[in-house]
PDB file with SEQRES, HELIX, SHEET and CRYST1 records, atoms N, CA, C and O in Angstrom:
SEQRES   1 A   41  MET SER GLU ALA ASP ASP ALA ASP MET ASP GLU LYS PHE          
SEQRES   2 A   41  THR GLN VAL GLU GLN GLU ARG GLU LEU ALA GLY MET HIS          
SEQRES   3 A   41  GLU ARG TYR ASP ALA GLU VAL ALA CYS TRP GLU GLU GLU          
SEQRES   4 A   41  PHE LYS                                                      
HELIX    1 AA1 GLU A    3  GLU A   19  1                                  17    
HELIX    2 AA2 MET A   25  GLU A   39  1                                  15    
CRYST1    1.000    1.000    1.000  90.00  90.00  90.00 P 1           1          
ATOM      1  N   MET A   1      15.456  40.027  80.602  1.00  0.00           N  
ATOM      2  CA  MET A   1      14.910  39.659  81.892  1.00  0.00           C  
ATOM      3  C   MET A   1      14.309  40.913  82.520  1.00  0.00           C  
ATOM      4  O   MET A   1      14.929  41.976  82.534  1.00  0.00           O  
ATOM      5  N   SER A   2      13.120  40.773  83.027  1.00  0.00           N  
ATOM      6  CA  SER A   2      12.461  41.924  83.638  1.00  0.00           C  
ATOM      7  C   SER A   2      13.094  42.226  84.999  1.00  0.00           C  
ATOM      8  O   SER A   2      13.789  41.390  85.577  1.00  0.00           O  
ATOM      9  N   GLU A   3      12.839  43.427  85.491  1.00  0.00           N  
ATOM     10  CA  GLU A   3      13.360  43.800  86.810  1.00  0.00           C  
ATOM     11  C   GLU A   3      12.776  42.904  87.896  1.00  0.00           C  
ATOM     12  O   GLU A   3      13.468  42.547  88.850  1.00  0.00           O  
ATOM     13  N   ALA A   4      11.493  42.537  87.753  1.00  0.00           N  
ATOM     14  CA  ALA A   4      10.861  41.660  88.738  1.00  0.00           C  
ATOM     15  C   ALA A   4      11.523  40.279  88.730  1.00  0.00           C  
ATOM     16  O   ALA A   4      11.761  39.699  89.789  1.00  0.00           O  
ATOM     17  N   ASP A   5      11.819  39.753  87.539  1.00  0.00           N  
ATOM     18  CA  ASP A   5      12.501  38.457  87.438  1.00  0.00           C  
ATOM     19  C   ASP A   5      13.899  38.532  88.050  1.00  0.00           C  
ATOM     20  O   ASP A   5      14.331  37.616  88.749  1.00  0.00           O  
ATOM     21  N   ASP A   6      14.598  39.634  87.779  1.00  0.00           N  
ATOM     22  CA  ASP A   6      15.937  39.826  88.314  1.00  0.00           C  
ATOM     23  C   ASP A   6      15.901  39.869  89.844  1.00  0.00           C  
ATOM     24  O   ASP A   6      16.733  39.249  90.507  1.00  0.00           O  
ATOM     25  N   ALA A   7      14.940  40.601  90.395  1.00  0.00           N  
ATOM     26  CA  ALA A   7      14.813  40.698  91.851  1.00  0.00           C  
ATOM     27  C   ALA A   7      14.472  39.339  92.454  1.00  0.00           C  
ATOM     28  O   ALA A   7      15.003  38.977  93.504  1.00  0.00           O  
ATOM     29  N   ASP A   8      13.594  38.589  91.800  1.00  0.00           N  
ATOM     30  CA  ASP A   8      13.221  37.265  92.283  1.00  0.00           C  
ATOM     31  C   ASP A   8      14.420  36.327  92.275  1.00  0.00           C  
ATOM     32  O   ASP A   8      14.634  35.582  93.231  1.00  0.00           O  
ATOM     33  N   MET A   9      15.196  36.361  91.207  1.00  0.00           N  
ATOM     34  CA  MET A   9      16.376  35.506  91.108  1.00  0.00           C  
ATOM     35  C   MET A   9      17.400  35.883  92.177  1.00  0.00           C  
ATOM     36  O   MET A   9      18.009  35.011  92.796  1.00  0.00           O  
ATOM     37  N   ASP A  10      17.581  37.176  92.386  1.00  0.00           N  
ATOM     38  CA  ASP A  10      18.520  37.642  93.408  1.00  0.00           C  
ATOM     39  C   ASP A  10      18.091  37.139  94.786  1.00  0.00           C  
ATOM     40  O   ASP A  10      18.924  36.699  95.579  1.00  0.00           O  
ATOM     41  N   GLU A  11      16.803  37.204  95.064  1.00  0.00           N  
ATOM     42  CA  GLU A  11      16.284  36.725  96.342  1.00  0.00           C  
ATOM     43  C   GLU A  11      16.529  35.229  96.507  1.00  0.00           C  
ATOM     44  O   GLU A  11      16.895  34.774  97.591  1.00  0.00           O  
ATOM     45  N   LYS A  12      16.330  34.475  95.452  1.00  0.00           N  
ATOM     46  CA  LYS A  12      16.551  33.030  95.512  1.00  0.00           C  
ATOM     47  C   LYS A  12      18.023  32.689  95.703  1.00  0.00           C  
ATOM     48  O   LYS A  12      18.356  31.773  96.454  1.00  0.00           O  
ATOM     49  N   PHE A  13      18.907  33.421  95.026  1.00  0.00           N  
ATOM     50  CA  PHE A  13      20.345  33.202  95.220  1.00  0.00           C  
ATOM     51  C   PHE A  13      20.731  33.489  96.670  1.00  0.00           C  
ATOM     52  O   PHE A  13      21.502  32.741  97.272  1.00  0.00           O  
ATOM     53  N   THR A  14      20.200  34.562  97.219  1.00  0.00           N  
ATOM     54  CA  THR A  14      20.494  34.920  98.604  1.00  0.00           C  
ATOM     55  C   THR A  14      20.026  33.832  99.549  1.00  0.00           C  
ATOM     56  O   THR A  14      20.734  33.484 100.494  1.00  0.00           O  
ATOM     57  N   GLN A  15      18.840  33.289  99.304  1.00  0.00           N  
ATOM     58  CA  GLN A  15      18.298  32.226 100.139  1.00  0.00           C  
ATOM     59  C   GLN A  15      19.189  30.982 100.085  1.00  0.00           C  
ATOM     60  O   GLN A  15      19.477  30.385 101.123  1.00  0.00           O  
ATOM     61  N   VAL A  16      19.620  30.592  98.903  1.00  0.00           N  
ATOM     62  CA  VAL A  16      20.485  29.414  98.764  1.00  0.00           C  
ATOM     63  C   VAL A  16      21.823  29.655  99.453  1.00  0.00           C  
ATOM     64  O   VAL A  16      22.348  28.762 100.118  1.00  0.00           O  
ATOM     65  N   GLU A  17      22.380  30.858  99.299  1.00  0.00           N  
ATOM     66  CA  GLU A  17      23.641  31.187  99.955  1.00  0.00           C  
ATOM     67  C   GLU A  17      23.512  31.023 101.461  1.00  0.00           C  
ATOM     68  O   GLU A  17      24.401  30.467 102.106  1.00  0.00           O  
ATOM     69  N   GLN A  18      22.413  31.501 102.021  1.00  0.00           N  
ATOM     70  CA  GLN A  18      22.208  31.403 103.458  1.00  0.00           C  
ATOM     71  C   GLN A  18      22.020  29.949 103.883  1.00  0.00           C  
ATOM     72  O   GLN A  18      22.576  29.524 104.896  1.00  0.00           O  
ATOM     73  N   GLU A  19      21.253  29.195 103.130  1.00  0.00           N  
ATOM     74  CA  GLU A  19      21.010  27.790 103.457  1.00  0.00           C  
ATOM     75  C   GLU A  19      22.290  26.977 103.421  1.00  0.00           C  
ATOM     76  O   GLU A  19      22.474  26.064 104.227  1.00  0.00           O  
ATOM     77  N   ARG A  20      23.163  27.300 102.504  1.00  0.00           N  
ATOM     78  CA  ARG A  20      24.401  26.523 102.327  1.00  0.00           C  
ATOM     79  C   ARG A  20      25.608  27.197 102.969  1.00  0.00           C  
ATOM     80  O   ARG A  20      26.751  26.793 102.756  1.00  0.00           O  
ATOM     81  N   GLU A  21      25.333  28.221 103.750  1.00  0.00           N  
ATOM     82  CA  GLU A  21      26.384  28.970 104.445  1.00  0.00           C  
ATOM     83  C   GLU A  21      27.432  29.510 103.472  1.00  0.00           C  
ATOM     84  O   GLU A  21      28.635  29.413 103.711  1.00  0.00           O  
ATOM     85  N   LEU A  22      26.949  30.075 102.382  1.00  0.00           N  
ATOM     86  CA  LEU A  22      27.826  30.656 101.366  1.00  0.00           C  
ATOM     87  C   LEU A  22      27.649  32.167 101.300  1.00  0.00           C  
ATOM     88  O   LEU A  22      27.823  32.770 100.241  1.00  0.00           O  
ATOM     89  N   ALA A  23      27.307  32.771 102.417  1.00  0.00           N  
ATOM     90  CA  ALA A  23      27.034  34.201 102.456  1.00  0.00           C  
ATOM     91  C   ALA A  23      28.172  34.989 101.818  1.00  0.00           C  
ATOM     92  O   ALA A  23      29.348  34.725 102.069  1.00  0.00           O  
ATOM     93  N   GLY A  24      27.806  35.945 101.002  1.00  0.00           N  
ATOM     94  CA  GLY A  24      28.775  36.811 100.370  1.00  0.00           C  
ATOM     95  C   GLY A  24      29.245  36.335  99.002  1.00  0.00           C  
ATOM     96  O   GLY A  24      29.927  37.077  98.295  1.00  0.00           O  
ATOM     97  N   MET A  25      28.896  35.120  98.618  1.00  0.00           N  
ATOM     98  CA  MET A  25      29.360  34.607  97.333  1.00  0.00           C  
ATOM     99  C   MET A  25      28.841  35.461  96.185  1.00  0.00           C  
ATOM    100  O   MET A  25      29.585  35.763  95.252  1.00  0.00           O  
ATOM    101  N   HIS A  26      27.588  35.849  96.245  1.00  0.00           N  
ATOM    102  CA  HIS A  26      26.991  36.658  95.182  1.00  0.00           C  
ATOM    103  C   HIS A  26      27.738  37.992  95.054  1.00  0.00           C  
ATOM    104  O   HIS A  26      28.026  38.442  93.945  1.00  0.00           O  
ATOM    105  N   GLU A  27      28.043  38.606  96.172  1.00  0.00           N  
ATOM    106  CA  GLU A  27      28.764  39.883  96.140  1.00  0.00           C  
ATOM    107  C   GLU A  27      30.163  39.717  95.562  1.00  0.00           C  
ATOM    108  O   GLU A  27      30.640  40.575  94.819  1.00  0.00           O  
ATOM    109  N   ARG A  28      30.819  38.606  95.907  1.00  0.00           N  
ATOM    110  CA  ARG A  28      32.168  38.369  95.360  1.00  0.00           C  
ATOM    111  C   ARG A  28      32.115  38.207  93.849  1.00  0.00           C  
ATOM    112  O   ARG A  28      32.966  38.737  93.135  1.00  0.00           O  
ATOM    113  N   TYR A  29      31.118  37.474  93.360  1.00  0.00           N  
ATOM    114  CA  TYR A  29      30.985  37.304  91.907  1.00  0.00           C  
ATOM    115  C   TYR A  29      30.641  38.620  91.227  1.00  0.00           C  
ATOM    116  O   TYR A  29      31.157  38.911  90.148  1.00  0.00           O  
ATOM    117  N   ASP A  30      29.778  39.418  91.843  1.00  0.00           N  
ATOM    118  CA  ASP A  30      29.452  40.726  91.282  1.00  0.00           C  
ATOM    119  C   ASP A  30      30.707  41.588  91.166  1.00  0.00           C  
ATOM    120  O   ASP A  30      30.910  42.263  90.157  1.00  0.00           O  
ATOM    121  N   ALA A  31      31.538  41.562  92.188  1.00  0.00           N  
ATOM    122  CA  ALA A  31      32.776  42.345  92.173  1.00  0.00           C  
ATOM    123  C   ALA A  31      33.716  41.833  91.081  1.00  0.00           C  
ATOM    124  O   ALA A  31      34.364  42.623  90.395  1.00  0.00           O  
ATOM    125  N   GLU A  32      33.789  40.529  90.924  1.00  0.00           N  
ATOM    126  CA  GLU A  32      34.668  39.963  89.902  1.00  0.00           C  
ATOM    127  C   GLU A  32      34.185  40.339  88.498  1.00  0.00           C  
ATOM    128  O   GLU A  32      34.989  40.684  87.632  1.00  0.00           O  
ATOM    129  N   VAL A  33      32.892  40.270  88.283  1.00  0.00           N  
ATOM    130  CA  VAL A  33      32.329  40.656  86.981  1.00  0.00           C  
ATOM    131  C   VAL A  33      32.606  42.128  86.714  1.00  0.00           C  
ATOM    132  O   VAL A  33      32.940  42.496  85.588  1.00  0.00           O  
ATOM    133  N   ALA A  34      32.476  42.968  87.721  1.00  0.00           N  
ATOM    134  CA  ALA A  34      32.754  44.396  87.557  1.00  0.00           C  
ATOM    135  C   ALA A  34      34.210  44.615  87.143  1.00  0.00           C  
ATOM    136  O   ALA A  34      34.497  45.471  86.307  1.00  0.00           O  
ATOM    137  N   CYS A  35      35.117  43.849  87.722  1.00  0.00           N  
ATOM    138  CA  CYS A  35      36.540  43.947  87.345  1.00  0.00           C  
ATOM    139  C   CYS A  35      36.730  43.551  85.890  1.00  0.00           C  
ATOM    140  O   CYS A  35      37.454  44.221  85.154  1.00  0.00           O  
ATOM    141  N   TRP A  36      36.085  42.465  85.469  1.00  0.00           N  
ATOM    142  CA  TRP A  36      36.193  42.018  84.080  1.00  0.00           C  
ATOM    143  C   TRP A  36      35.631  43.064  83.131  1.00  0.00           C  
ATOM    144  O   TRP A  36      36.202  43.325  82.072  1.00  0.00           O  
ATOM    145  N   GLU A  37      34.506  43.662  83.516  1.00  0.00           N  
ATOM    146  CA  GLU A  37      33.908  44.684  82.660  1.00  0.00           C  
ATOM    147  C   GLU A  37      34.861  45.867  82.469  1.00  0.00           C  
ATOM    148  O   GLU A  37      34.978  46.403  81.367  1.00  0.00           O  
ATOM    149  N   GLU A  38      35.534  46.264  83.534  1.00  0.00           N  
ATOM    150  CA  GLU A  38      36.502  47.366  83.440  1.00  0.00           C  
ATOM    151  C   GLU A  38      37.677  46.971  82.548  1.00  0.00           C  
ATOM    152  O   GLU A  38      38.169  47.775  81.756  1.00  0.00           O  
ATOM    153  N   GLU A  39      38.117  45.728  82.688  1.00  0.00           N  
ATOM    154  CA  GLU A  39      39.265  45.244  81.941  1.00  0.00           C  
ATOM    155  C   GLU A  39      39.001  45.203  80.436  1.00  0.00           C  
ATOM    156  O   GLU A  39      39.908  45.436  79.637  1.00  0.00           O  
ATOM    157  N   PHE A  40      37.768  44.910  80.057  1.00  0.00           N  
ATOM    158  CA  PHE A  40      37.444  44.736  78.654  1.00  0.00           C  
ATOM    159  C   PHE A  40      36.804  45.963  77.998  1.00  0.00           C  
ATOM    160  O   PHE A  40      36.265  45.863  76.896  1.00  0.00           O  
ATOM    161  N   LYS A  41      36.859  47.094  78.652  1.00  0.00           N  
ATOM    162  CA  LYS A  41      36.331  48.333  78.056  1.00  0.00           C  
ATOM    163  C   LYS A  41      37.216  48.835  76.979  1.00  0.00           C  
ATOM    164  O   LYS A  41      36.925  49.865  76.371  1.00  0.00           O  
TER     165      LYS A  41                                                      
END                                                                             
């Protein structure tokens, strides 16, 4: 995935989070993935 595609997808996720009042969900998932990555090193 290109950086432009990644940025576009991130923007769309943020928009959906705001529309559905799910602010912060993306950050929580990012944090959880980071924990998993550390666990499986």
